N, C-alpha and C positions, 0 to 999 in steps of 0.2 A: 786560736786564730778568730779574728771578730766578722761577724758578717752582718749587712745591713740589705732589710727588704725592699729599699728603693732607689740604691745605686744598682747602676748599670751593671760598674766592677764591680768585683768584690777581691780581698786577698788583703796579707798582708806589710805587701809589697810597700817601701815607705814614697814609693812615686802610684799609690794607688788616690789617692785622696788627687792628684795633680790632674794624673787620666780621667777621671770622674769628670769632674772639673772643666778637664779640655771633650772633652762627649756631649756634654750638659751645655757646654760654650757652642757646640759646632750645632747640635740637634738645634739651640733658640735662633741660629741663623740661618740655616734648613727652613727653620720655621717662618721665619720674615718673610717672604715673597705671598705664601700663604695669607699672614697675616691682614697685610697688606691689600690685597686680591678683595679678604671681609671685609676688609673696612673699605675699600669703595664699592666695594656693592650694596653695602650699607650704603653709602652717600647717595648712590645711584635710586637707588631705591626711596630712598627719602626725597629726594626730586623730583622723582616720577610723579612718585603722590600729590608734593606738594604743585608740579605745574598741574596734574587732573584736580584740583580742586582751586586752582585758579580758572582751570578753564571751565568748571563748574561759579565760577564765579563773574565770569563773563558770558558766556551765556544767558544766565540768569540776568544781566546788563543789558544783553541785547533782546530781550524777551520783554524788557521794559519800556528799552527805544521803541520798540513793531506797534507797541500797546500807546502809546506817546502818537505815532503817525496814524496807527490807526482810530485811534480816537480822535485827532484833529480830522483825519478825512468824514468821517462819521457824524459828526457836529454838525455837518450842514443839514440843515431843511429848507426846503421846497414849500411853497404855499400858493397855489392858486388862489384871486379873485371870484374866479368863478369854472368851477367844475365842471359844468355840464357842458365846457367848452373846450377844457384843456386841464388834464391830471399833469402835475410836473412832480420830478427824481432828482437826484440829484449822485455823484459817484468821485470814484479820485481824481481831483482839478478843480474840482469848483471851488470857485470863489465869492466873496459877500457881491449881492448884484441885483437889481430888477428889470424887468423886459414887458413889453406888451405884446399879446400877439391875436391880431384878429384871423380869426380861419374864416374868409369867404365859401369856402367849397372841402365838407371833411373827404369830399371825393366815394369813389363807390369803384366794386370788383365786375370785372366782367366775368356774366354766368351765360350758359348755357340747357339745356333738358332734351335730352332724345326725344319719340314718340313712344310706344308705346313700344319693348325693344322686344323682336322675337330673333330667335337663337334658330339656324341651321345648322344640323349634325355639321362633321366634320373638324380638320384640322381649321382656325382661326381663318377669317377673311383679310385681305391686304389694307386694316385701317390704317386713315391719317389724321392726326390732328393738327388742328389749323391754327395758330394763335397771330391772328393778322392776316402779314403776308407769308406769313414762314411757316413750312408743312414740317411736321416730323412723321416719322413712320412709326406703328405699334402693333407691336409680334404677340398677339396674343397665342394663348393654348389654345382654347378654342373659339364660340363666340357667342360663348355665355353672357350676359351682363358684367357678370361677378371678372372675369378674367382680362377682358376687356380693361375696366375701370383698374384692375389692378396694376395691366399692364402701363397705362397711361402711368399711375403714379409712382410707380417703381421706375419706372424710366424717366421720366419728366415733375416731380413730382416739386420742385423745385419753381416751378412756371405753373405749374395749374394743379386743383386738386380733383377727381374723381369721387363721385359717389355713385350708387344704387340705390335709388328712390322708392318708395310701393307709394305711387300716386292713387293706388284704389284702393281696398278694406281688406282685410285677411282675407275674405272670405271669393273676394272677386280684386285677384293682386292686379296691377297697373304696373308692373317693374320700368322703371327707365332711367337714364346715366343721367345723375348731371355734372356739368363743372363749373370749376368756379376758378378763376384768378388769385396767383397767388398775388400779385400785387395792385396797387388801383392803378390801374392802365384803361384806357381807351381803343385795344387794343379786341379786335372780333374772336370768338371763340367758334370753333366746327368741326365737329368727326365726322368723316366720311368713309362711308363702307367702295372703296373703288374710289369713282369719279363719282356719284351721289351720296351728297348728306341727310345726315338721320337726324340733323336738331329740328324740335321744334319750334323753340323759342329761343331767340338769341337777344341778351342785353347786352351793348359794349360799358365800360366803366366808365372813368373819367379819375385823372389823380387831384391829388389835395391838395387846395391852392391856401395859402397865408401869404401875412407879412410882419415882419416884424418890426418894433418899433416903429411908428409908422413913418419907415424908411421910402416908403409907392415903390418899395422894387415887389409884386407876387413871384413867392416862392411855387413850385410847384414840388408835390412828392410822388410818390411810386408805393410811399407806406403811411401809417397816420401817429408811426412813433420818429420823432424826430430830433437831431442833436443840435441846437442853436447855440451854443459853446458849448466850451474844456470842461464835462462831467456835469451840463447841465441837457437833458434827456426833458424833451414834452412828450406829452400820447393825446393826438386828438379828436373827441368823444362827441364832439360836435362844433355847431358853427353862428354869428350871427355878426348882428351888424355892427355892435361895440368891442373894443378891445377888454382880453381879458388882461391883467396884470401877475404877472409868475413875479416873486419875492425869493431869494434864497440867503438867506443868514446864517451864522454860525450862532452855535448854543457851546455855553465851557461844559453842560453837566459831563460830567465825565472825564476832566480832564483833571481836576484838582488830584487824584487821587492817580491816576496815570504818572502822574507825577511825581508822587509819593512816592509808587514804585518805584522809579527809577529813583529816584534821592538814595532809597535804601539799598536798592542795587547796587548802583554808586559807591555810595558808604562802605559798604563791604569791600568790593575791588580793593576798595583803596586802603582800608586796614589789612588787606591778606600782602599788598605790595608792602606796604609801609614795616612788617614783622619780616619782610629780608633785608632788614638794614639795621644797624646800631652793631650794641653788645651779643645780645642774645636774638645775632639775626636769625631768622630761617637757614634752610638746606640750597635755596638758590642766591645768597647771599653771592652778590658781585658777579654772575654773569646777567649775559647781555638782553637776554627774555626780559627781566625785569627794569629794565630802561624803555627799553620796545613800548612797555606795555601801557606804564606809567609815562610814554608821549600818548599813549593810543586815550590816557581816560582824561590828559593833555586839550585832546583836540576835541574831545565830546561833549565835555564842560559850559563851553563858549555858545557850540551848537546851539545846545538847549537852553542856554538864557535866552536865546533871540526869541524860540519859539513864543506864537502868538497866545496870551491868558484869554 
């Protein structure tokens, strides 16, 4: 009797070989779906890896584009001919330009100081903060100068700044509450305990006043930081009978490096997409994502070519 260690069916029947072949064929047919699924899994895995690779290439390209934008924004610089009158800074949106600014009044903050502060016991008195003709209630925890100043700052810090100052010596302190308006304003400050003012000194402020490009139009501002054009901010530091000139220019420093980074990232993305075409095409051959990303690249190149040097 013959035997085989590899055959599923063994025996001396004349049909044993045919039966063995039939079994082998049936097993092969039954294995086809498994083989197909394995191949599909491999294909999907390869496609997923390639998409991740393309994602990295396009992410680098996006960073390079942002680098160009940031370089262009940062490449503008502003210079003032008289920094004792105004200083200048630029931000996004600035363009090359020249301005003249004449500051006739740098403005002042309204101030007030109480007399010597003597705190009575018990809960806080009904204090009122007055800014011009507007009254604000001050609810302090007690009548100490620190509590009253803290209550003012907590509730009205956007309008006025309060501080406790010692105008005496360390051995003989003289504590008082000092107020200063948050903006350049002519509104007078006052602090009242009930109906009685506790102010010892009061000084009304005034807005800053300036004129741009000899327009003949005097602008009043409640702040010394003014925006005179998109991306151009001036800080008033003094006043003068003559105008100060502010120039905004663009520097190309750093732009060459940003463009080189873009070229490297762009070429890498083009090469990776190109590898999905041809006889030895990658796993995304024929996939619509390849044509979509190619269209994206086609749209980016002309936009960068028009970037000012």
